[in-house]
N, C-alpha and C positions, 0 to 999 in steps of 0.2 A: 410474512412481513414481521419485522421486529423493530424495536426502538432502542435507541443508544441514547442515554442521558449524559449530557455534557453541561456541567454547570446547572443552570435552570432551563436548558434547551433540550427538547426531545428531537431527535433526528431519526428519520425513518431509514431502515436497513431491510435489505432482502433477507431470505431465509438462511443464508451463509454469513450474514454479517457485513456485506459490502454495502456502501452508501447507496441509496436509491437516486440522490440528487448530488452531483458533484459540488454544487454550489454550497451545500451544507458543510463542505470540509473547510477546516482551518488546523493550525498548528496544534491548538488545544485539542481537537478532535483526534488528530494523529496520536497524540500522546495518550489519549484515553484507549484508542484501539490497540495501540503497541502494548500497552500494560495487559489488556485482555489476551493479547497474543503471547504473552510471556516475555516481553521486551520491557525491562523496568526503565531504561532511559534511552532516548534516541540520541545517538552521537552524530558528529559532523559526516561521518561516512554514511550513517542511515539516510541522512539528509540528501546527500548525493544521489543516492538511489532513487528515494522518494520524488526529488525534483526531476530525475530523468524520466521515471514512470509518468509523472504528470505531463511533462513536455510531449512524449510520444502520445499521450492519450488525447491531448489537445490538438496535436497535429494530424492524427490518424483515427482517432475514435476508439481505439483499443490500447491497451498496455503492450510493451514490447515482448517478443518471444525471450526465452532465456537466453538464446544464443546472441540476439541483439543487445541484450541487457549486459552481457559479459563483454562483449566486443566494443561497445560504444560508451558505456557508462564510466570506463576507468576502474570498475571493481571486478575483481576475478571471481570465478565460480566459487573457489574455495572461501573467499571472503564474504561472498553472498550468503553462503550457508552459516557461516559464523554470525553474520548480522541478523539473518532472517532464518532461524533453524525450521527444519521440516517443511519445506516448500517456500523457498525465498520469493519466486515471482508471485505466488498468490499471496503471501503475507505482505510483500511490499506493496503490492495493488491495493489491498484492504486499507493499509495504513496510509496510502497516497489518496484514499478517497474515490479510486477509479473502479470500473468493473473487472471482475475476474478475467485475466488473459485468456484468449481464445486458445483452446487446446489444454488448458489446465483442468484436471479432473477434481 
């Protein structure tokens, strides 16, 4: 278990840095995680992906597959890799405050 410090708040994470409790997520938390993941500023296109990931998580209990993410979010595979380099599904899930998608290593 780890701890993420956001402002004066301590938030529990698992060993890989994913939030333990989705209810701890906020836009401020997302910005801090993004910086840790090498993303200096979340753009409108990042938020499209983050909001899609959260919607899928709330509806299905897990993040979408990469295929579903590219087919239904309106963001192409190429753009996903530009927005979230080196593992877009995992990085987007982490920043969105949800568990690592099933099938991601």
